[in-house]
BAFI-3210 file (N, C-alpha, C; in Angstrom, 3 decimals, decimal comma, padded with zeros to 6 digits):
// residues 237
n [1|2|3|4|5|6|7|8|9|10|11|12|13|14|15|16|17|18|19|20|21|22|23|24|25|26|27|28|29|30|31|32|33|34|35|36|37|38|39|40|41|42|43|44|45|46|47|48|49|50|51|52|53|54|55|56|57|58|59|60|61|62|63|64|65|66|67|68|69|70|71|72|73|74|75|76|77|78|79|80|81|82|83|84|85|86|87|88|89|90|91|92|93|94|95|96|97|98|99|100|101|102|103|104|105|106|107|108|109|110|111|112|113|114|115|116|117|118|119|120|121|122|123|124|125|126|127|128|129|130|131|132|133|134|135|136|137|138|139|140|141|142|143|144|145|146|147|148|149|150|151|152|153|154|155|156|157|158|159|160|161|162|163|164|165|166|167|168|169|170|171|172|173|174|175|176|177|178|179|180|181|182|183|184|185|186|187|188|189|190|191|192|193|194|195|196|197|198|199|200|201|202|203|204|205|206|207|208|209|210|211|212|213|214|215|216|217|218|219|220|221|222|223|224|225|226|227|228|229|230|231|232|233|234|235|236|237]
n.u [025,061|021,949|020,497|017,319|015,354|012,890|011,380|011,074|009,093|005,911|002,648|-000,488|-003,578|-006,659|-009,846|-009,570|-007,398|-003,820|-001,075|002,243|003,933|006,250|006,907|005,686|002,122|-001,328|-002,412|000,082|002,870|006,033|008,437|010,953|010,641|009,050|009,295|011,486|013,334|011,482|009,881|007,153|005,304|005,583|003,651|003,298|000,862|-001,550|-004,379|-007,215|-009,114|-012,188|-012,104|-011,363|-010,651|-013,021|-014,531|-012,594|-010,723|-008,016|-005,386|-003,167|-001,035|001,274|000,614|001,670|001,044|001,825|001,732|002,193|001,187|-002,044|-005,024|-005,953|-008,748|-009,419|-011,242|-012,302|-013,040|-012,758|-013,726|-012,261|-011,427|-009,984|-008,140|-005,280|-002,593|000,157|003,198|001,953|001,932|000,561|-000,101|-001,389|-002,177|-003,201|-003,578|-005,697|-007,817|-009,118|-011,312|-011,108|-011,489|-010,331|-010,271|-010,348|-011,602|-011,458|-012,701|-011,105|-008,278|-005,672|-004,391|-001,338|000,547|002,350|001,936|002,756|003,543|004,408|005,724|004,527|005,788|004,572|001,649|-002,125|-002,886|-004,622|-006,132|-004,998|-004,514|-002,965|-001,878|000,430|001,730|004,314|006,302|007,388|009,582|011,176|012,503|014,178|017,226|018,207|017,813|014,834|013,226|010,477|008,786|009,150|009,926|009,490|008,489|010,151|011,589|009,266|008,378|006,094|004,959|005,364|004,386|006,670|010,104|011,401|012,625|011,847|012,913|012,676|013,555|014,230|015,892|017,430|018,865|022,453|022,453|023,690|023,310|024,239|024,261|024,763|024,726|023,354|025,149|024,790|022,208|019,810|019,243|016,764|016,468|014,096|013,385|011,155|010,544|012,094|015,757|018,303|021,551|023,430|026,037|027,587|026,158|023,452|019,937|016,830|013,376|011,168|013,021|015,128|017,302|018,599|020,166|021,586|023,530|025,382|027,357|028,642|027,991|028,700|026,397|026,119|024,004|022,935|021,973|021,231|019,065|015,966|015,231|013,167|012,991|012,775|014,148|014,632|015,327|016,069|015,623|018,076|017,859|015,336|015,582]
n.v [-016,776|-017,404|-018,232|-017,941|-019,474|-018,296|-020,301|-022,091|-021,650|-021,846|-022,512|-021,200|-021,113|-019,914|-019,160|-016,381|-015,717|-015,650|-016,869|-016,808|-018,276|-017,289|-018,343|-020,983|-021,322|-021,302|-024,056|-024,747|-026,195|-026,287|-027,428|-026,186|-023,757|-021,906|-019,436|-016,510|-015,130|-012,618|-012,362|-013,632|-014,215|-013,942|-013,189|-013,190|-011,832|-012,005|-010,558|-010,835|-008,949|-007,778|-009,586|-010,684|-010,836|-011,720|-010,393|-011,321|-012,717|-011,718|-012,155|-010,862|-010,136|-008,455|-006,681|-005,925|-004,248|-003,999|-002,578|-003,131|-002,947|-001,751|-001,204|-001,895|-002,430|-001,670|-002,553|-002,509|-003,705|-001,748|000,462|001,537|002,582|002,254|002,809|001,041|001,985|001,789|002,840|003,425|002,340|000,076|-000,558|-002,889|-003,536|-006,327|-007,222|-007,930|-008,764|-008,391|-007,687|-007,685|-006,794|-007,241|-006,103|-006,107|-003,654|-003,117|-003,526|-004,597|-004,553|-006,388|-006,680|-006,388|-007,541|-007,389|-009,144|-009,069|-010,581|-010,011|-011,147|-009,937|-007,860|-007,491|-009,094|-009,049|-006,410|-003,204|-003,248|-001,791|000,648|002,129|004,071|005,076|007,266|006,842|008,527|007,140|008,045|008,568|006,290|005,551|004,593|004,514|003,189|003,453|004,149|002,442|001,269|001,107|000,442|002,707|004,761|006,527|009,181|009,645|007,119|004,336|003,386|000,354|-002,654|-004,430|-005,672|-004,713|-003,268|-001,871|-001,461|-000,135|-000,227|001,125|000,400|001,529|000,536|000,105|001,501|001,980|001,091|001,302|-000,427|-000,603|-003,588|-003,751|-004,582|-007,521|-008,154|-009,728|-010,106|-009,966|-010,034|-009,331|-009,776|-008,048|-007,191|-007,525|-007,856|-008,333|-007,516|-008,559|-008,054|-009,195|-011,434|-012,836|-012,164|-013,062|-011,858|-012,538|-014,171|-014,429|-013,369|-014,543|-013,648|-014,416|-014,146|-012,457|-010,655|-007,523|-006,254|-005,037|-004,313|-004,375|-003,227|-003,628|-003,187|-004,614|-003,952|-003,005|-002,966|-003,787|-003,987|-005,310|-004,732|-006,360|-005,362|-007,317|-008,862|-011,133|-014,273|-016,579|-019,737]
n.w [008,945|007,611|004,514|003,408|001,270|-001,179|-002,472|-000,507|001,141|002,729|001,137|000,098|-001,621|-002,968|-004,282|-004,079|-002,749|-002,697|-001,151|000,529|003,003|005,253|007,736|009,936|009,561|009,831|007,997|007,052|008,416|009,850|011,908|012,100|011,287|013,041|014,241|014,200|016,524|018,062|015,717|014,258|011,991|008,606|005,972|002,757|000,702|-002,046|-002,715|-004,488|-006,698|-005,268|-003,203|000,091|003,670|005,941|009,033|011,884|014,702|016,797|019,251|021,660|020,132|017,867|015,033|011,831|008,772|005,504|002,547|-000,915|-003,477|-004,806|-002,859|000,489|002,343|005,761|008,692|012,131|015,478|017,207|016,020|014,055|010,632|007,505|004,534|003,243|001,442|-000,812|000,812|003,061|006,403|008,786|012,097|014,263|017,430|018,923|021,676|024,424|022,902|019,757|016,930|013,388|009,775|006,427|003,182|-000,373|-002,317|-004,885|-008,423|-010,293|-009,772|-008,047|-004,668|-003,130|-000,492|002,341|005,533|008,856|011,758|015,255|018,256|021,312|023,975|026,421|027,367|027,217|027,112|026,581|023,330|020,343|017,594|014,751|012,113|009,640|007,049|005,126|002,878|-000,213|-001,208|000,912|001,534|-000,514|-001,525|001,161|004,523|005,885|008,975|010,208|012,382|015,848|019,443|020,939|019,419|018,010|015,818|014,197|013,636|013,974|017,049|018,836|020,695|021,213|021,401|018,851|015,925|012,969|009,605|006,213|002,764|-000,522|-003,316|-006,172|-009,340|-009,120|-006,796|-003,421|000,005|003,456|006,818|010,040|011,852|015,112|018,143|020,177|018,958|016,936|013,342|010,689|007,330|004,721|001,356|-000,379|-003,115|-006,298|-006,735|-004,537|-003,277|-000,769|001,301|-000,614|-001,254|-003,244|-003,068|-003,882|-004,789|-002,034|-000,751|002,137|004,637|007,671|010,698|013,498|015,252|017,900|017,419|016,186|012,785|009,686|007,280|003,860|001,297|-002,041|-005,512|-008,777|-010,216|-009,362|-005,871|-003,194|000,235|003,602|006,887|009,875|013,193|015,845|019,334|020,594|018,892|020,069|021,268]
ca.u [023,856|021,277|019,801|016,136|014,868|011,465|010,513|011,065|007,964|004,664|001,884|-001,855|-004,253|-007,951|-010,224|-009,363|-006,082|-002,623|-000,165|003,445|004,347|007,889|006,957|004,426|001,006|-002,357|-002,348|001,523|003,581|007,346|008,928|012,100|010,117|008,007|009,514|012,885|013,347|009,901|009,270|006,429|004,908|005,611|002,894|003,036|-000,420|-002,126|-005,827|-007,927|-010,341|-013,429|-011,801|-010,858|-010,773|-014,074|-014,299|-012,037|-010,346|-006,596|-005,193|-001,866|-000,064|001,483|000,596|002,079|000,564|002,662|001,072|003,038|000,337|-003,345|-005,452|-006,651|-009,728|-009,416|-012,299|-011,953|-014,106|-012,564|-014,382|-011,303|-011,846|-009,023|-007,606|-003,888|-002,056|001,622|003,693|001,247|002,165|-000,501|000,212|-002,544|-001,925|-004,423|-003,892|-006,450|-008,585|-009,522|-011,834|-010,995|-011,632|-009,361|-011,055|-010,022|-012,788|-011,374|-013,291|-010,113|-006,984|-005,223|-003,673|-000,149|000,931|002,976|001,314|003,839|003,152|005,529|005,300|004,480|006,614|003,597|000,330|-003,304|-003,009|-005,601|-006,012|-004,697|-004,365|-002,251|-001,355|001,309|002,056|005,818|006,294|008,298|010,796|012,034|013,240|014,890|018,663|018,595|016,954|013,823|012,616|008,933|008,321|009,813|009,165|009,344|007,970|011,116|011,763|008,112|007,924|004,909|005,374|004,879|004,649|007,609|011,367|011,656|012,781|011,489|013,336|012,413|014,525|014,005|017,292|017,543|020,129|023,520|022,646|024,012|022,981|024,912|023,722|025,541|023,951|023,693|025,702|023,814|020,890|019,568|018,561|016,370|016,137|013,266|013,291|009,814|010,463|013,335|016,856|019,116|022,791|023,725|027,228|028,054|025,124|022,251|018,743|015,706|012,150|010,766|014,189|015,454|018,662|018,509|021,493|021,332|024,776|025,260|028,578|028,370|028,300|028,443|025,617|026,084|023,111|022,961|020,956|021,469|017,824|015,271|014,905|012,571|013,207|012,690|015,081|014,078|016,346|015,390|016,447|018,663|016,935|015,018|015,800]
ca.v [-016,214|-018,325|-017,810|-018,812|-019,222|-017,965|-021,527|-023,026|-021,037|-022,569|-021,902|-021,489|-020,476|-020,237|-018,276|-014,931|-015,420|-016,464|-016,520|-017,590|-018,227|-017,603|-019,178|-021,740|-020,538|-021,968|-025,381|-024,980|-026,431|-026,721|-027,143|-025,434|-022,349|-021,506|-017,972|-016,041|-014,252|-012,089|-012,312|-014,874|-014,326|-012,887|-013,606|-012,381|-012,175|-011,353|-010,454|-010,747|-007,960|-007,916|-010,582|-010,237|-011,636|-011,358|-010,206|-012,555|-012,185|-011,889|-011,806|-010,832|-010,250|-007,104|-007,124|-004,932|-004,448|-003,146|-002,922|-002,826|-002,550|-001,735|-000,544|-002,728|-001,703|-002,219|-002,203|-003,368|-003,766|-000,503|001,388|002,129|002,203|003,010|002,146|000,945|001,874|001,750|004,032|003,197|001,011|000,006|-001,344|-003,240|-004,348|-007,295|-007,120|-008,853|-009,126|-007,439|-008,338|-006,882|-007,486|-006,693|-006,421|-005,344|-003,316|-002,861|-004,307|-005,081|-004,540|-007,234|-006,113|-007,158|-006,867|-008,232|-009,061|-009,281|-010,638|-010,006|-011,519|-008,742|-007,817|-007,579|-009,499|-008,642|-004,954|-002,661|-003,278|-000,376|000,715|003,248|003,962|006,293|007,206|007,148|008,668|006,133|008,648|008,746|005,191|005,405|004,680|004,349|002,495|004,242|003,619|002,615|000,755|000,933|000,254|004,065|005,662|007,803|009,643|009,703|005,735|003,801|002,669|-001,087|-003,269|-005,560|-005,225|-004,784|-001,958|-002,384|-000,523|-000,568|000,647|000,759|000,732|001,669|-000,137|000,740|002,345|001,170|001,607|000,576|-000,285|-001,514|-004,389|-003,431|-005,598|-008,459|-008,310|-010,347|-009,312|-010,770|-009,173|-009,920|-009,162|-007,898|-007,228|-007,374|-008,688|-007,569|-007,992|-008,277|-008,451|-010,197|-012,600|-012,363|-012,568|-012,855|-011,598|-013,630|-014,749|-013,876|-013,663|-014,600|-013,370|-014,685|-013,910|-011,153|-009,799|-006,372|-006,627|-003,886|-004,821|-003,445|-003,460|-002,976|-003,962|-004,472|-003,631|-002,366|-004,015|-003,186|-004,995|-004,990|-005,137|-006,426|-005,488|-008,041|-009,521|-012,440|-015,359|-017,559|-021,053]
ca.w [008,345|006,893|003,442|003,289|-000,382|-001,480|-002,721|000,674|001,959|002,734|000,054|000,011|-002,780|-003,097|-005,482|-003,998|-002,113|-002,757|000,046|000,785|004,382|005,662|008,950|010,095|009,559|009,428|007,693|006,799|009,821|009,795|013,270|011,995|010,818|013,840|014,561|014,410|017,718|018,168|014,545|014,185|010,877|007,297|004,966|001,359|000,262|-003,002|-002,674|-005,616|-006,794|-004,645|-002,185|001,273|005,077|006,828|010,379|012,602|015,754|017,099|020,668|022,280|018,867|017,235|013,778|010,935|007,482|004,657|001,133|-001,918|-004,566|-004,542|-001,673|001,487|003,439|006,996|009,738|013,332|016,600|017,740|015,252|013,071|009,347|006,719|003,225|003,387|000,144|-000,699|001,523|004,406|007,376|009,750|013,247|015,269|018,763|019,293|023,232|025,035|021,850|018,755|015,591|012,042|008,502|005,426|001,881|-001,717|-003,008|-006,302|-009,360|-011,281|-009,230|-006,990|-003,560|-002,945|000,753|003,447|006,926|009,727|013,225|016,181|019,654|022,133|025,165|027,404|026,942|027,883|027,071|025,710|021,998|019,669|016,182|014,217|010,626|009,219|005,698|004,849|001,408|-000,851|-001,575|002,105|001,675|-001,636|-001,439|002,411|005,417|006,541|010,181|010,143|013,562|017,026|020,667|021,506|018,346|017,635|014,594|013,441|013,490|014,727|018,365|019,020|021,860|021,221|021,173|017,509|014,925|011,496|008,559|004,839|001,676|-001,969|-003,992|-007,762|-009,919|-008,864|-005,595|-002,149|001,325|004,541|007,978|011,110|012,805|016,571|018,955|020,919|018,354|015,757|012,198|009,696|006,156|003,815|000,215|-000,791|-004,579|-006,941|-006,506|-003,534|-002,994|000,711|001,621|-001,821|-001,481|-004,009|-002,737|-004,915|-004,087|-001,275|000,004|003,350|005,448|008,974|011,242|014,927|016,030|018,679|017,032|015,240|011,428|008,735|006,093|002,583|000,410|-003,391|-006,532|-010,060|-010,847|-008,208|-004,761|-002,019|001,373|005,092|007,823|011,352|014,332|016,921|020,246|020,079|018,503|020,895|020,806]
c.u [023,118|020,401|018,550|015,413|013,403|010,801|010,531|009,720|006,808|003,705|000,469|-002,572|-005,759|-008,486|-009,885|-008,093|-004,994|-001,670|001,037|003,700|005,703|007,807|005,791|003,205|-000,134|-002,256|-000,784|002,257|005,007|007,985|010,255|011,790|009,098|008,046|011,067|012,811|011,857|009,378|008,547|005,771|005,345|004,780|002,828|001,806|-000,711|-003,560|-006,573|-008,986|-011,567|-013,198|-011,312|-011,245|-011,978|-013,749|-013,690|-011,156|-008,710|-006,557|-003,667|-000,844|000,109|001,697|000,797|001,587|001,296|002,239|002,010|002,361|-001,157|-003,712|-006,358|-007,545|-009,747|-010,659|-012,029|-013,029|-013,790|-013,084|-013,450|-011,745|-010,826|-008,772|-005,997|-003,353|-000,452|002,228|003,218|001,763|001,071|000,044|-001,236|-002,116|-003,317|-004,594|-004,775|-007,650|-009,216|-010,165|-011,505|-011,409|-010,765|-010,073|-010,346|-011,344|-012,733|-012,174|-012,355|-008,732|-006,632|-004,460|-002,534|000,312|001,675|002,284|002,421|003,098|004,338|005,066|005,473|005,398|005,793|002,316|-000,949|-003,466|-004,316|-005,253|-005,835|-004,522|-003,756|-001,836|-000,821|001,702|003,568|006,198|007,587|009,674|011,834|012,915|014,018|016,373|019,107|017,513|016,134|013,251|011,209|008,399|009,447|009,239|008,917|008,874|008,916|011,211|010,604|007,699|006,715|005,576|004,661|005,105|005,427|008,907|011,889|011,717|012,688|011,945|012,840|013,220|013,992|015,405|017,070|018,765|021,256|023,629|023,103|023,788|023,867|024,248|024,521|024,698|024,247|024,255|024,568|022,218|020,935|019,031|018,020|015,818|015,288|013,117|011,818|009,777|011,823|014,533|017,853|020,487|023,226|025,011|027,843|027,029|023,864|021,062|017,691|014,488|011,718|011,855|014,397|016,692|018,416|020,015|021,160|022,344|024,652|026,493|028,091|028,687|027,882|027,664|025,712|024,974|023,115|022,069|021,441|020,184|017,002|014,819|014,210|012,613|013,052|013,715|014,522|015,107|015,653|016,204|017,087|017,741|016,712|015,238|014,424]
c.v [-017,346|-017,859|-018,744|-018,401|-019,247|-019,288|-022,570|-022,622|-021,932|-021,882|-022,283|-020,627|-021,078|-019,376|-016,798|-014,556|-016,244|-016,010|-017,447|-017,127|-018,433|-018,382|-020,034|-021,102|-021,351|-023,409|-025,739|-025,100|-026,969|-026,465|-026,321|-023,922|-021,974|-019,981|-017,709|-015,005|-013,976|-011,999|-013,730|-015,199|-013,278|-013,637|-012,639|-012,819|-011,241|-011,511|-009,996|-009,526|-008,547|-009,017|-009,965|-011,243|-011,067|-011,166|-011,469|-011,913|-012,601|-011,600|-011,848|-011,052|-008,679|-007,540|-005,824|-005,115|-003,550|-003,617|-002,347|-002,373|-002,687|-001,073|-001,472|-002,116|-002,360|-001,701|-003,141|-002,981|-002,487|000,732|002,099|001,580|002,960|002,214|002,235|000,911|001,943|003,005|003,947|002,117|001,191|-000,996|-001,595|-004,008|-005,053|-007,363|-008,209|-009,322|-008,172|-008,173|-007,174|-007,623|-006,641|-007,074|-005,555|-005,131|-002,915|-003,894|-004,926|-005,328|-005,447|-006,354|-007,026|-006,631|-007,937|-007,939|-009,691|-009,458|-010,738|-010,229|-010,315|-008,941|-007,936|-008,040|-008,907|-007,124|-004,466|-002,694|-001,886|-000,606|002,037|002,979|005,356|006,081|007,632|007,409|007,636|006,822|008,685|007,351|004,805|005,643|004,782|003,580|003,578|003,541|003,606|002,115|000,639|000,895|001,673|005,180|006,748|008,023|009,531|008,232|005,418|003,049|001,339|-001,678|-004,405|-004,744|-005,360|-003,253|-002,639|-001,257|-001,171|000,195|000,188|001,300|000,636|000,752|000,828|001,503|001,392|001,681|000,637|000,720|-001,149|-002,131|-004,156|-004,800|-006,280|-008,162|-009,205|-009,662|-010,321|-009,701|-009,944|-009,162|-009,248|-007,870|-007,165|-008,148|-007,719|-008,308|-007,663|-008,916|-009,502|-011,230|-012,230|-013,104|-012,205|-012,347|-012,802|-014,265|-013,924|-014,175|-013,491|-014,459|-013,337|-014,313|-012,524|-010,274|-008,779|-006,896|-005,534|-004,610|-003,857|-004,113|-002,851|-003,761|-003,730|-004,167|-002,757|-003,412|-003,166|-004,316|-004,288|-005,436|-005,051|-006,459|-006,088|-008,498|-010,869|-013,463|-016,235|-018,820|-021,827]
c.w [007,533|005,838|003,321|001,974|-000,276|-001,667|-001,710|001,474|001,820|001,691|000,442|-001,080|-002,586|-004,224|-005,334|-003,376|-002,612|-001,872|000,120|002,275|004,730|007,019|009,045|010,354|009,088|009,287|007,267|008,218|009,400|011,027|013,226|011,568|011,802|014,251|014,401|015,463|017,899|016,870|014,214|012,776|009,752|006,302|003,826|000,638|-001,163|-003,040|-003,949|-005,571|-006,080|-003,570|-000,878|002,580|005,677|008,237|011,170|013,759|015,989|018,582|020,882|020,976|018,236|015,798|012,790|009,492|006,630|003,117|000,118|-003,349|-004,375|-003,255|-000,748|002,382|004,592|007,900|010,859|014,475|017,376|017,248|014,200|011,651|008,318|005,388|003,562|001,955|000,326|-000,267|002,908|005,226|008,403|010,885|014,179|016,393|019,141|020,813|023,591|024,113|020,967|017,380|014,478|010,932|007,529|004,077|000,860|-002,286|-004,351|-007,312|-010,149|-010,721|-008,044|-005,904|-003,400|-001,509|001,603|004,845|007,853|011,064|014,074|017,520|020,610|023,514|026,291|026,802|027,812|027,991|026,354|024,210|021,362|018,226|015,856|012,901|010,252|007,578|005,662|003,275|000,854|-001,007|-000,453|002,160|000,341|-001,293|000,101|003,352|006,149|007,750|010,244|011,607|014,622|018,253|021,355|020,558|017,973|016,130|013,654|013,106|014,246|015,918|018,278|020,301|021,844|020,931|019,790|016,785|013,624|010,507|007,130|003,883|000,331|-002,628|-005,617|-008,136|-009,717|-007,466|-004,405|-000,894|002,368|005,812|009,047|011,941|014,031|017,243|019,809|020,280|017,237|014,645|011,259|008,451|005,274|002,574|-000,248|-002,265|-005,057|-006,608|-005,648|-003,403|-001,591|001,040|000,652|-002,047|-002,157|-003,481|-003,619|-004,077|-003,335|-000,433|001,389|003,835|006,812|009,787|012,696|015,680|016,625|018,139|016,028|013,838|010,499|007,560|005,062|001,705|-000,766|-004,262|-007,866|-010,904|-009,815|-007,174|-003,749|-001,026|002,653|005,906|009,201|012,253|015,543|018,151|019,749|019,945|019,701|020,402|020,698]
res [x|x|x|x|x|x|x|x|x|x|x|x|x|x|x|x|x|x|x|x|x|x|x|x|x|x|x|x|x|x|x|x|x|x|x|x|x|x|x|x|x|x|x|x|x|x|x|x|x|x|x|x|x|x|x|x|x|x|x|x|x|x|x|x|x|x|x|x|x|x|x|x|x|x|x|x|x|x|x|x|x|x|x|x|x|x|x|x|x|x|x|x|x|x|x|x|x|x|x|x|x|x|x|x|x|x|x|x|x|x|x|x|x|x|x|x|x|x|x|x|x|x|x|x|x|x|x|x|x|x|x|x|x|x|x|x|x|x|x|x|x|x|x|x|x|x|x|x|x|x|x|x|x|x|x|x|x|x|x|x|x|x|x|x|x|x|x|x|x|x|x|x|x|x|x|x|x|x|x|x|x|x|x|x|x|x|x|x|x|x|x|x|x|x|x|x|x|x|x|x|x|x|x|x|x|x|x|x|x|x|x|x|x|x|x|x|x|x|x|x|x|x|x|x|x|x|x|x|x|x|x|x|x|x|x|x|x]
***
């Protein structure tokens, strides 16, 4: 298991955006941090009031947006428009090409979010968009399934061999999850401090588990922790 520390991430800042890159992105390049299995990008972004990303394009990427604070307004070339708030999860399949913009229309409040890119199973598909609200209470004290290849249990379906879970643990709470055999796992701490199999992870830290052997994962916290768990194919070399 590799403990990846928050302060090892790439960084970017301008007048309206502060960002931390878990993997190589834009001007940040680290050959050792190109991807983990099909997980290509985790960007932790703080978008200032009245700031945002103007219309821009993506291709052949599965993009998941997970908002922790504030409201992010989305528009795309398919005609979709929405606001993404805490509890909402958005999936955009870029496919053979899509344009979108993301803005924070608040006059005073920043938006804090994670944007996640996953390599697709099939390229050149019709682009698509979906958004689901998962009440925060559903992930308190347990792992809530958010994204799957088949859309089971009310999750968002996605064009990649990945299952994404999220959980919020209060102080003293514990959750258990059995890592599937012949799968890789990546745990990202969104907020707070998480204890995973006796190892303490802080906000922005991650744990990469590439091995194929099954493993019982025990999560706990001495404060409040919010974290994501990615169930992935065995990591590519």
